[in-house]
VEXDREN-2710 file (C-alpha; in Angstrom, 1 decimal):
% VEXDREN-2710
k/r/px/py/pz
1/MET/32.2/11.2/-9.3
2/ARG/31.0/11.7/-12.8
3/ARG/27.2/12.1/-13.0
4/LEU/25.1/10.2/-15.6
5/SER/22.5/12.0/-17.6
6/ALA/19.0/10.8/-18.2
7/THR/20.0/9.5/-21.7
8/GLY/22.9/7.7/-20.1
9/PHE/20.6/6.0/-17.7
10/CYS/18.3/4.8/-20.4
11/THR/21.2/3.4/-22.4
12/VAL/22.5/1.5/-19.3
13/TRP/19.0/0.1/-18.6
14/LEU/18.6/-1.1/-22.2
15/GLY/22.0/-2.6/-22.2
16/VAL/21.4/-4.4/-18.9
17/ALA/18.1/-5.8/-20.1
18/THR/19.7/-7.1/-23.3
19/LEU/22.6/-8.7/-21.4
20/LEU/20.1/-10.3/-18.9
21/ALA/18.1/-11.9/-21.7
22/ALA/21.2/-13.2/-23.5
23/TYR/23.5/-14.0/-20.6
24/PRO/22.0/-14.7/-17.1
25/SER/25.5/-14.4/-15.6
26/ALA/25.6/-10.7/-16.6
27/ALA/23.6/-9.8/-13.4
28/GLY/26.8/-9.0/-11.5
29/VAL/27.7/-6.3/-14.0
30/SER/24.2/-4.9/-13.9
31/GLU/24.3/-4.6/-10.2
32/ASN/27.4/-2.3/-10.5
33/ASP/25.3/-0.1/-12.9
34/LEU/22.5/-0.1/-10.4
35/ARG/24.8/1.0/-7.6
36/ARG/25.9/3.9/-9.7
37/MET/22.3/4.8/-10.4
38/GLU/21.5/4.7/-6.7
39/GLU/24.4/7.0/-6.0
40/GLN/23.1/9.4/-8.7
41/VAL/19.6/9.3/-7.1
42/ALA/21.2/10.2/-3.7
43/LEU/23.1/13.1/-5.3
44/GLN/20.0/14.5/-6.9
45/SER/18.1/14.2/-3.6
46/ALA/20.9/16.3/-1.9
47/GLU/20.6/18.8/-4.7
48/SER/16.8/19.1/-4.3
49/LYS/17.3/19.6/-0.5
50/ARG/19.9/22.4/-1.2
51/LEU/17.5/24.2/-3.6
52/SER/14.7/23.9/-1.0
53/GLU/17.0/25.5/1.6
54/GLU/17.9/28.3/-0.8
55/ALA/14.2/28.9/-1.5
56/GLU/13.6/29.3/2.2
57/GLN/16.4/31.8/2.5
58/ILE/15.0/33.8/-0.4
59/ASN/11.5/33.8/1.3
60/ARG/13.1/35.2/4.5
61/GLU/14.9/37.9/2.4
62/ILE/11.5/38.9/0.8
63/ALA/9.9/39.1/4.2
64/SER/12.7/41.3/5.4
65/LEU/12.4/43.5/2.3
66/SER/8.6/43.9/2.9
67/ARG/9.3/45.1/6.5
68/LYS/11.9/47.6/5.3
69/MET/9.5/48.9/2.6
70/VAL/6.8/49.4/5.3
71/ASN/9.3/51.4/7.4
72/TYR/10.4/53.5/4.4
73/ALA/6.8/54.3/3.4
74/ASN/6.1/55.4/7.0
75/LEU/9.2/57.6/7.0
76/ILE/8.3/59.2/3.7
77/GLN/4.7/60.0/4.9
78/ASN/6.2/61.6/8.1
79/ASN/8.5/63.7/6.0
80/GLU/5.6/64.8/3.8
81/GLU/3.8/66.1/7.0
82/LYS/7.0/67.9/8.1
83/ILE/7.5/69.6/4.8
84/SER/3.9/70.8/4.8
85/SER/4.4/72.2/8.3
86/MET/7.7/73.9/7.3
87/GLU/6.1/75.5/4.2
88/THR/3.3/76.9/6.3
89/GLU/5.8/78.4/8.8
90/LEU/7.8/79.8/5.9
91/LYS/4.7/81.5/4.4
92/LYS/4.0/83.0/7.9
93/LEU/7.6/84.3/8.2
94/GLN/7.4/85.9/4.7
95/GLU/4.2/87.6/5.6
96/GLU/5.8/89.0/8.8
97/LEU/8.8/90.1/6.8
98/ASN/6.7/92.0/4.3
99/GLN/4.7/93.7/7.0
100/THR/7.9/94.8/8.9
101/GLU/9.5/96.1/5.7
102/ALA/6.3/98.1/4.9
103/GLU/6.4/99.7/8.4
104/PHE/10.0/100.5/8.0
105/SER/9.4/102.2/4.7
106/ARG/6.8/104.5/6.2
107/GLU/9.1/105.4/9.2
108/ASP/12.0/105.9/6.8
109/GLU/9.9/108.3/4.7
110/ASN/8.8/110.4/7.7
111/LEU/12.4/110.6/9.0
112/ILE/13.6/111.7/5.6
113/LYS/11.1/114.6/5.5
114/THR/12.0/115.7/9.0
115/LEU/15.7/115.7/8.3
116/ALA/15.2/117.6/5.1
117/ALA/13.3/120.3/6.9
118/LEU/16.0/120.6/9.6
119/GLN/18.7/120.7/7.0
120/ASN/16.9/123.5/5.2
121/LEU/16.5/125.4/8.4
122/ALA/20.2/124.9/9.3
123/LEU/21.3/126.4/6.0
124/LYS/19.6/129.8/6.9
125/PRO/21.7/132.3/8.9
126/THR/20.6/133.0/12.5
127/GLU/20.0/136.6/11.7
128/SER/17.4/135.7/9.2
129/LEU/15.2/134.5/11.9
130/PHE/14.8/138.1/13.2
131/VAL/13.7/139.4/9.8
132/GLN/11.0/136.8/9.4
133/PRO/7.4/138.0/9.5
134/LEU/6.9/136.3/12.9
135/THR/6.1/137.7/16.3
136/PRO/8.5/137.1/19.2
137/VAL/6.1/134.6/20.7
138/GLU/6.1/132.6/17.4
139/ILE/9.9/132.7/17.2
140/ILE/10.1/131.4/20.8
141/ARG/7.6/128.6/20.0
142/SER/9.5/127.6/16.9
143/ALA/12.7/127.4/18.9
144/MET/11.0/125.2/21.5
145/LEU/9.7/122.9/18.8
146/LEU/13.2/122.6/17.4
147/ARG/14.6/121.8/20.8
148/GLU/11.9/119.0/21.2
149/THR/12.5/117.7/17.7
150/VAL/16.1/116.7/18.2
151/PRO/15.5/114.0/21.0
152/TYR/12.5/112.7/19.0
153/LEU/14.8/112.3/16.0
154/GLU/17.3/110.4/18.1
155/GLN/14.6/108.2/19.5
156/ASN/13.2/107.6/16.1
157/ALA/16.6/106.7/14.7
158/ARG/17.1/104.1/17.5
159/ARG/13.7/102.6/16.8
160/ILE/14.5/102.4/13.0
161/LYS/17.8/100.7/13.9
162/ILE/16.0/98.1/16.0
163/LYS/13.5/97.5/13.1
164/LEU/16.4/97.1/10.7
165/GLU/17.9/94.5/13.0
166/GLN/14.5/92.7/13.3
167/ILE/14.2/92.7/9.5
168/GLU/17.6/91.2/9.2
169/LYS/16.8/88.5/11.7
170/GLN/13.5/87.7/9.9
171/LYS/15.4/87.4/6.6
172/GLN/17.8/85.0/8.2
173/LYS/14.9/83.0/9.6
174/VAL/13.3/82.9/6.1
175/GLU/16.5/81.8/4.5
176/THR/17.2/79.2/7.2
177/GLN/13.6/77.8/6.8
178/PHE/14.0/77.7/3.0
179/ASN/17.3/75.8/3.3
180/LYS/15.6/73.3/5.7
181/ILE/12.8/72.7/3.2
182/VAL/15.2/72.2/0.3
183/ALA/17.3/69.7/2.4
184/ARG/14.2/67.9/3.5
185/LYS/12.9/67.5/0.0
186/LYS/16.3/66.2/-1.2
187/MET/16.2/63.7/1.6
188/MET/12.7/62.6/0.5
189/GLU/13.9/62.1/-3.0
190/ARG/16.7/59.9/-1.8
191/GLU/14.2/57.9/0.3
192/HIS/11.9/57.5/-2.7
193/GLU/14.8/56.2/-4.8
194/GLU/15.8/53.7/-2.0
195/LEU/12.2/52.5/-1.8
196/LYS/12.1/51.9/-5.6
197/THR/15.5/50.1/-5.4
198/LEU/14.1/47.8/-2.7
199/SER/11.0/47.2/-4.8
200/ARG/13.1/46.2/-7.8
201/LYS/15.2/43.9/-5.7
202/LYS/12.0/42.3/-4.3
203/SER/10.8/41.7/-7.8
204/LYS/14.1/40.1/-8.8
205/LEU/14.0/37.8/-5.8
206/ARG/10.4/36.8/-6.5
207/SER/11.4/35.8/-10.1
208/SER/14.4/33.9/-8.7
209/ILE/12.4/31.9/-6.3
210/GLU/9.9/31.0/-8.9
211/ARG/12.6/29.8/-11.3
212/ARG/14.3/27.8/-8.5
213/SER/11.0/26.3/-7.3
214/ALA/10.2/25.2/-10.8
215/ALA/13.6/23.6/-11.2
216/ALA/13.3/21.9/-7.8
217/ARG/9.9/20.4/-8.7
218/GLU/11.3/19.2/-12.1
219/LYS/14.2/17.5/-10.4
220/VAL/12.0/15.9/-7.8
221/GLU/9.8/14.5/-10.6
222/LYS/12.8/13.1/-12.4
223/LEU/14.0/11.6/-9.1
224/ALA/10.7/9.8/-8.5
225/SER/10.7/8.5/-12.1
226/GLN/14.3/7.2/-11.8
227/ALA/13.5/5.6/-8.4
228/GLN/10.6/3.7/-10.0
229/ASP/12.6/2.6/-13.0
230/LEU/15.4/1.5/-10.6
231/ARG/13.0/-0.7/-8.6
232/ASP/11.6/-2.2/-11.9
233/LEU/15.1/-3.0/-13.1
234/LEU/16.1/-4.5/-9.8
235/ASN/13.1/-6.8/-9.9
236/LYS/14.2/-8.1/-13.3
237/LEU/17.8/-8.6/-12.4
238/GLU/17.2/-10.4/-9.1
239/LYS/14.2/-12.7/-9.4
240/GLU/15.5/-15.2/-6.9
241/ARG/15.6/-12.5/-4.2
242/LEU/12.4/-10.8/-5.3
243/GLU/10.4/-11.2/-2.1
244/LYS/13.1/-9.9/0.2
245/ARG/14.2/-7.1/-2.0
246/ARG/10.6/-6.1/-2.7
247/ARG/9.8/-5.7/1.0
248/GLU/12.9/-3.6/1.5
249/GLN/12.1/-1.4/-1.5
250/GLU/8.5/-1.1/-0.5
251/ALA/9.5/0.1/2.9
252/GLU/11.9/2.6/1.3
253/ARG/9.3/3.8/-1.1
254/LYS/6.8/4.4/1.7
255/ARG/9.4/6.3/3.7
256/LEU/10.3/8.5/0.7
257/ALA/6.6/9.0/-0.2
258/GLU/5.8/10.0/3.4
259/GLU/8.8/12.4/3.4
260/GLU/7.6/13.9/0.1
261/ARG/4.1/14.2/1.4
262/ARG/5.3/15.9/4.5
263/LYS/7.4/18.3/2.5
264/LYS/4.5/19.2/0.3
265/GLN/2.2/19.7/3.3
266/GLU/4.8/22.0/4.9
267/GLU/5.2/23.9/1.6
268/THR/1.4/24.3/1.4
269/GLN/1.2/25.6/5.0
270/ARG/4.1/28.0/4.6
271/ALA/3.1/31.7/4.6
272/ASP/4.0/32.7/1.1
273/LEU/4.4/36.5/0.7
274/ILE/3.7/36.4/-3.0
275/LYS/0.5/34.4/-3.1
276/LEU/-1.7/33.7/-0.2
277/LYS/-4.0/30.6/0.0
278/PRO/-7.8/31.1/0.4
279/GLN/-7.8/29.6/3.9
280/ALA/-5.1/32.1/5.1
281/ILE/-7.2/35.0/3.7
282/LYS/-10.1/33.8/5.8
283/GLU/-7.9/33.9/8.9
284/LEU/-6.8/37.4/8.0
285/GLY/-10.4/38.5/8.1
286/GLU/-10.6/38.0/11.9
287/GLY/-7.6/40.3/12.4
288/PHE/-9.2/42.9/10.1
289/ILE/-12.4/42.9/12.2
290/ARG/-10.3/43.4/15.4
291/ALA/-8.5/46.3/13.8
292/LYS/-11.7/48.3/13.3
293/GLY/-11.0/52.0/14.1
294/LYS/-7.3/51.4/14.2
295/LEU/-6.4/51.1/10.5
296/PRO/-3.8/53.7/9.2
297/MET/-4.8/56.3/6.6
298/PRO/-3.5/55.0/3.3
299/ALA/-2.0/58.4/2.5
300/ARG/-1.4/61.5/4.6
301/GLY/-3.5/64.5/3.8
302/THR/-6.9/66.3/4.5
303/ILE/-10.3/64.7/4.0
304/VAL/-12.2/66.8/1.5
305/THR/-15.2/64.5/0.9
306/ARG/-16.7/62.2/3.5
307/TYR/-18.7/59.0/3.2
308/GLY/-22.4/59.7/2.3
309/GLU/-21.7/63.3/1.3
310/GLU/-23.6/64.5/-1.8
311/ILE/-21.1/64.9/-4.7
312/SER/-23.7/65.6/-7.4
313/LYS/-27.5/65.9/-7.5
314/GLY/-28.9/62.7/-6.1
315/VAL/-25.5/61.0/-5.9
316/SER/-23.6/60.5/-2.6
317/SER/-20.0/59.4/-2.0
318/LYS/-19.5/55.7/-1.3
319/GLY/-16.1/56.4/0.2
320/ILE/-13.9/59.3/1.3
321/ILE/-11.5/61.5/-0.7
322/VAL/-8.2/62.7/0.8
323/LYS/-6.3/65.6/-0.7
324/THR/-2.6/64.6/-0.6
325/ARG/0.8/66.2/-1.3
326/PRO/2.2/65.8/-4.8
327/GLN/3.8/62.3/-5.2
328/ALA/2.5/61.2/-1.8
329/GLN/3.2/57.6/-0.7
330/VAL/0.2/55.3/-0.6
331/ILE/0.2/52.2/1.7
332/SER/-1.9/49.1/2.3
333/PRO/-4.2/49.8/5.3
334/PHE/-4.0/46.1/6.4
335/ASP/-2.6/42.7/5.4
336/GLY/-4.3/41.3/2.3
337/ASN/-4.1/39.9/-1.2
338/VAL/-4.1/42.1/-4.3
339/ILE/-7.0/41.0/-6.5
340/PHE/-6.9/44.0/-8.9
341/ALA/-4.1/46.4/-9.8
342/GLY/-4.2/48.7/-12.8
343/PRO/-6.4/51.3/-14.8
344/PHE/-10.1/50.9/-14.5
345/ARG/-12.7/53.1/-16.2
346/GLY/-13.0/56.6/-14.6
347/TYR/-11.1/55.6/-11.5
348/GLY/-7.6/55.9/-13.1
349/ASN/-5.2/53.5/-11.4
350/LEU/-7.2/51.3/-9.0
351/ILE/-6.0/48.8/-6.4
352/ILE/-8.3/46.3/-4.7
353/ILE/-7.0/44.4/-1.7
354/GLU/-8.9/41.4/-0.2
355/HIS/-8.7/41.2/3.6
356/GLY/-10.9/38.2/4.2
357/LYS/-14.4/37.7/5.7
358/GLY/-15.9/39.5/2.7
359/TYR/-13.9/42.8/3.4
360/LEU/-12.2/44.7/0.5
361/SER/-10.4/48.0/0.4
362/LEU/-10.3/50.1/-2.8
363/LEU/-7.7/52.8/-3.5
364/ALA/-8.1/54.9/-6.7
365/GLY/-6.4/58.0/-8.2
366/LEU/-2.8/56.8/-8.0
367/ASP/-0.2/57.8/-10.6
368/SER/1.9/54.7/-10.3
369/VAL/1.2/51.2/-8.9
370/ASP/4.0/49.2/-7.1
371/CYS/2.2/46.0/-6.5
372/GLU/1.1/43.0/-8.6
373/LEU/-2.0/40.9/-9.0
374/GLY/-1.9/38.0/-6.5
375/GLN/0.8/39.6/-4.4
376/MET/0.4/39.4/-0.6
377/LEU/0.8/42.8/1.2
378/LEU/1.7/43.6/4.8
379/ALA/-0.1/46.3/6.7
380/GLY/1.7/49.6/5.8
381/GLU/3.5/48.2/2.8
382/PRO/3.8/50.7/-0.1
383/VAL/1.5/50.1/-3.1
384/GLY/2.1/53.2/-5.2
385/GLN/2.4/57.0/-5.4
386/MET/0.1/59.9/-6.1
387/PRO/0.5/62.2/-9.2
388/ASP/3.0/65.0/-9.1
389/SER/0.2/67.6/-8.9
390/ALA/-1.0/70.1/-6.3
391/ASP/-4.5/68.7/-6.8
392/SER/-3.7/65.1/-6.0
393/LYS/-6.7/63.3/-4.4
394/LEU/-6.9/59.6/-3.2
395/TYR/-10.3/57.9/-3.2
396/ILE/-10.7/55.3/-0.4
397/GLU/-13.5/52.8/-0.1
398/ILE/-14.1/49.8/2.1
399/ARG/-16.6/47.1/1.2
400/LYS/-18.3/44.3/3.1
401/ASP/-19.8/41.6/0.9
402/ASN/-19.5/44.0/-2.0
403/HIS/-21.5/46.7/-0.2
404/PRO/-19.8/50.1/0.6
405/ILE/-19.4/50.9/4.3
406/ASN/-18.1/54.1/6.1
407/PRO/-14.3/53.9/5.9
408/LEU/-14.0/56.5/8.8
409/THR/-15.4/53.9/11.3
410/TRP/-12.4/51.7/10.4
411/ILE/-9.6/54.2/9.7
412/LYS/-7.9/56.1/12.5
413/GLU/-8.0/59.8/11.6
END
């Protein structure tokens, strides 16, 4: 059936009103127009319902993406720890290899000198031994020493052979370990890229749901306006049945209003992953308090500055500082709402997350920020990455009613 536009409706209504004023018998024709208008209202209601269902589906996809991003962030942090461990083992293997090669060089030099001496002696005729300025006892002693030297040389040669084999094995270990590190780093790069792809997809879905929601609200408003106009026109066309028709329409209006009110109430109560209502933030605070001592460290690394430690004369740290790997993944320590995300004075890139009940967490020193103002975060969801520097340090602070408290009493080390 062909749909009428809003301009078409207005034209029909004006035409009907004109006909009604001039020809009372034109009411029959106007009723046909009204039926067409009612059919249009029904079609728009169905369209609004379809858009609402699509919005629900997109919300589920965003929730699924958030969970995947939490898993990817955890996987990346685990790989960072493994690479650090592998690099430490590689350094140890290289030190052992250098030590073994040095020992081999010393043994090799001694062996070369001994073989040179024997070769020099072997080149002399046997008779020359008797004309040497040596006593018979010294000649016999020299012969005994030579006889003892040969087994020693054989034993020394075997030992050198074993060391050569050990050096070869160590070289293979070093090469194997190096290849493992390269492969692990490549895997981390792929994981980072997948994480960024998921983040971009999440942003596109967020924009899509905002556009669809706006369109749905606009159509609902038009529908309500058309329904009101329809009731007014019906009252004008059918004065003789005004009372009966009014009661029927009033009942229908109440039903639609109640249905609309219920839909708005459900929409208000729905957990929106993009923007969280203040009352939901308050409920999160209870969970944050119960999680004391169990929160995950926002980034893997070593604590280099603790809470309360003096960082300059008369100035103590209000949080902790963690030395991380280059480009380390940073996550949200708990569910919350982003109330600040971006550069701030001497903090560099700063993220402030509200957890409810007056609790806030501050993360500073990031190179890139992957969250937005007003965005709802899940515990463990990635919020950014550290700089590509060997001296990357993440500043972590937790506040209660805007007063710093010791993060280590809340974070599980």
